[in-house]
C-alpha positions in Angstrom: 294.1 85.1 -52.9 294.4 88.9 -52.8 292.0 89.0 -49.9 294.3 86.8 -47.8 297.2 89.1 -48.3 295.1 92.1 -47.5 294.0 90.4 -44.3 297.5 89.6 -43.3 298.6 93.2 -43.8 295.6 94.6 -42.0 296.2 92.4 -39.0 300.0 92.7 -39.0 300.2 94.1 -35.5 298.0 91.3 -34.2 300.4 88.8 -35.9 303.5 90.4 -34.4 301.9 90.5 -31.0 300.8 86.9 -31.2 304.4 85.8 -32.2 305.8 87.6 -29.2 303.1 86.0 -26.9 303.7 82.6 -28.4 307.5 82.8 -27.7 306.9 84.1 -24.2 304.2 81.5 -23.3 306.3 78.5 -24.4 308.9 79.2 -21.7 307.0 81.4 -19.2 307.8 79.1 -16.2 311.2 78.1 -17.3 314.3 79.6 -15.6 316.3 79.3 -18.8 313.5 80.6 -20.9 314.2 81.0 -24.6 317.6 79.4 -24.2 315.8 76.0 -24.5 315.1 76.8 -28.1 318.8 76.7 -28.7 319.9 74.1 -26.1 317.6 71.3 -27.3 318.9 71.0 -30.9 322.5 71.6 -29.7 322.1 68.8 -27.2 320.8 66.5 -29.9 323.9 67.4 -32.0 326.2 66.7 -29.1 324.7 63.2 -28.6 325.0 62.2 -32.2 328.5 63.6 -32.4 329.6 61.7 -29.3 328.1 58.5 -30.7 329.0 58.7 -34.4 331.9 61.1 -34.8 334.6 58.4 -34.6 332.8 56.4 -37.3 331.8 59.2 -39.7 334.5 61.8 -39.3 336.8 60.0 -41.7 334.1 60.4 -44.4 334.8 64.2 -44.5 338.5 64.3 -45.5 337.8 67.4 -47.7 337.1 69.5 -44.5 340.2 70.6 -42.8 339.0 70.5 -39.2 339.2 68.0 -36.4 335.5 68.9 -35.7 334.4 68.1 -39.3 331.6 65.8 -38.4 330.0 67.9 -35.6 330.1 70.9 -38.0 328.5 68.8 -40.7 325.9 67.5 -38.3 325.0 70.9 -36.9 324.6 72.3 -40.4 322.0 69.7 -41.2 320.2 69.9 -37.8 319.7 73.6 -38.3 317.8 72.9 -41.6 315.8 70.0 -40.2 314.9 71.7 -37.0 313.1 74.5 -38.8 311.2 72.1 -41.1 310.3 69.7 -38.3 309.0 72.6 -36.1 306.9 74.0 -38.9 305.3 70.7 -39.8 304.8 69.5 -36.3 303.2 72.7 -35.0 301.1 73.2 -38.1 299.7 69.7 -37.7 297.8 70.7 -34.5 297.6 74.4 -35.2 293.9 74.6 -35.9 292.9 72.0 -33.3 294.9 73.8 -30.6 293.3 77.1 -31.4 289.8 75.8 -31.9 288.3 77.9 -29.1 289.9 81.0 -30.3 288.7 80.4 -33.9 285.1 80.1 -32.5 285.1 83.0 -30.1 287.2 85.7 -31.8 286.7 87.2 -35.2 290.0 87.5 -37.0 291.4 86.2 -40.4 292.2 82.6 -39.8 295.2 82.9 -42.1 296.9 84.7 -39.2 297.4 81.4 -37.4 299.8 79.9 -40.0 301.7 83.2 -40.2 302.1 83.3 -36.4 303.3 79.7 -36.4 305.8 80.4 -39.2 307.0 83.6 -37.6 307.6 81.9 -34.2 309.5 79.0 -35.8 311.6 81.4 -37.9 312.6 83.4 -34.9 313.7 80.2 -33.1 315.7 79.1 -36.1 317.5 82.5 -36.6 318.6 82.3 -32.9 319.8 78.7 -33.5 321.7 79.8 -36.6 323.4 82.6 -34.7 324.4 80.2 -31.9 325.6 77.6 -34.5 327.8 80.2 -36.2 329.2 81.2 -32.7 330.0 77.5 -32.0 331.6 77.2 -35.4 333.8 80.2 -34.7 334.8 78.7 -31.3 335.8 75.5 -33.1 337.9 77.6 -35.6 335.5 77.2 -38.6 334.4 80.4 -40.3 331.6 80.9 -42.8 331.6 84.1 -44.9 330.7 84.4 -48.6 328.4 81.4 -48.5 326.1 83.0 -45.9 324.5 85.3 -48.5 322.6 82.2 -49.6 321.2 81.5 -46.2 318.1 83.8 -46.5 317.2 82.0 -49.7 317.5 78.6 -48.0 315.4 79.9 -45.1 312.6 81.1 -47.4 312.5 77.8 -49.3 312.5 75.8 -46.1 309.7 77.9 -44.6 307.6 77.7 -47.8 307.9 73.9 -48.0 307.4 73.3 -44.3 304.4 75.6 -44.0 302.8 74.3 -47.2 303.0 70.7 -46.1 302.1 71.5 -42.5 299.0 73.5 -43.4 297.7 70.8 -45.7 298.2 68.1 -43.0 296.8 70.5 -40.3 293.6 71.0 -42.3 293.1 67.2 -42.8 293.9 66.7 -39.1 290.9 68.8 -38.1 288.6 66.2 -39.8 290.7 63.1 -39.2 292.7 63.3 -36.0 294.8 60.2 -36.9 296.7 62.4 -39.4 298.8 64.0 -36.7 299.8 60.6 -35.2 300.7 59.1 -38.6 302.6 62.3 -39.6 304.7 62.2 -36.4 305.9 58.7 -37.3 306.6 59.7 -40.9 308.6 62.7 -39.8 310.9 60.4 -37.8 311.4 58.1 -40.7 311.9 61.1 -43.0 314.7 62.4 -40.8 316.6 59.2 -41.2 316.1 59.1 -44.9 317.7 62.6 -45.2 321.5 62.9 -45.0 321.6 64.8 -41.7 323.3 62.4 -39.4 325.2 60.6 -42.2 326.7 61.6 -45.5 325.1 60.5 -48.8 328.5 59.0 -49.8 328.0 56.1 -47.5 324.7 55.2 -49.1 325.0 52.4 -51.8 325.5 54.1 -55.2 322.4 52.3 -56.6 320.2 53.9 -54.0 321.6 57.5 -54.0 319.2 58.7 -56.7 316.3 57.8 -54.4 317.8 59.7 -51.5 318.4 62.7 -53.8 314.8 62.7 -54.8 313.9 63.4 -51.2 312.4 67.0 -51.2 314.5 67.8 -48.1 317.8 66.7 -49.6 318.5 69.9 -51.6 317.5 72.1 -48.6 319.6 70.2 -46.1 322.6 69.8 -48.5 322.2 73.6 -49.2 322.6 74.4 -45.5 325.6 72.1 -45.4 327.2 73.8 -48.5 326.7 77.2 -47.0 327.6 76.5 -43.3 330.2 73.8 -43.8 331.8 74.4 -47.2 331.2 78.2 -47.4 330.0 77.9 -50.9 326.8 78.4 -52.9 324.2 75.6 -52.8 323.2 73.6 -55.8 321.0 76.3 -57.4 319.3 74.0 -59.9 318.1 71.6 -57.2 317.1 74.5 -55.0 315.2 76.2 -57.7 313.2 72.9 -58.4 312.3 72.4 -54.7 311.6 76.2 -54.4 309.1 76.1 -57.4 307.5 72.9 -56.0 307.2 74.6 -52.6 305.4 77.6 -54.1 303.0 75.4 -56.0 302.3 73.4 -52.8 301.9 76.7 -50.8 299.3 77.9 -53.3 297.4 74.6 -53.1 297.5 74.8 -49.3 296.1 78.4 -49.3 293.3 77.4 -51.7 292.5 74.3 -49.5 292.6 76.5 -46.4 290.2 79.0 -48.0 287.7 76.3 -49.0 287.9 74.4 -45.7 288.0 77.4 -43.3 284.3 77.6 -42.5 283.9 73.8 -42.2 286.9 73.6 -39.8 285.2 76.0 -37.4 282.1 73.9 -37.4 284.0 70.7 -36.7 286.1 72.2 -34.0 
């Protein structure tokens, strides 16, 4: 494990350059460029808000704003967008970089770090834009924002751990990526992002709360919507689980690294 961290530090300049190149390459022929990283999730929020705001806005009487539901929705989308990007990109991370892994000698652990770094930059830009939109709507977040870095770290740890494990399996069984894409769509609707957990039948709420993404998404909503600290107990549980899962993913990566190159 120490060797992995030494490799990351030794190749830190390579990682930073790769993150810059990744961000540039994704939008190199686009006139709007990196704006699409922000516009796409905001457009998704706008669509949901137009369709569902009349129905669900009344479910947020404790928020003193005519834009209560769009604010709630955007808070959850910010959390889910980071998780979804981490898992989705990690699924094909090794397959997409198969030629590089064969031809260039570098620590393979750099690939997950580059993926996480690129996704994190995207999400920070989205958060900044979301806060600007909230301010335009007359909604201000202040004290609660100190918990945002903690939520980001937990979200990245969980998303990368799960994504790396699935990405490794996808090298050997390519159906994993197809199945995972469907599961992610279902997972989104089982997480209170578009709707509030209060509308779920009380007998089923415990199952929704057992969703690993629930404490993360609700934490973002607490911070960005209610301007308060997240549920620290739930966040600590999912944080501990994410660290264990991350260690498992690193051990699995170390054992499978050589075989992945042969298969690719």
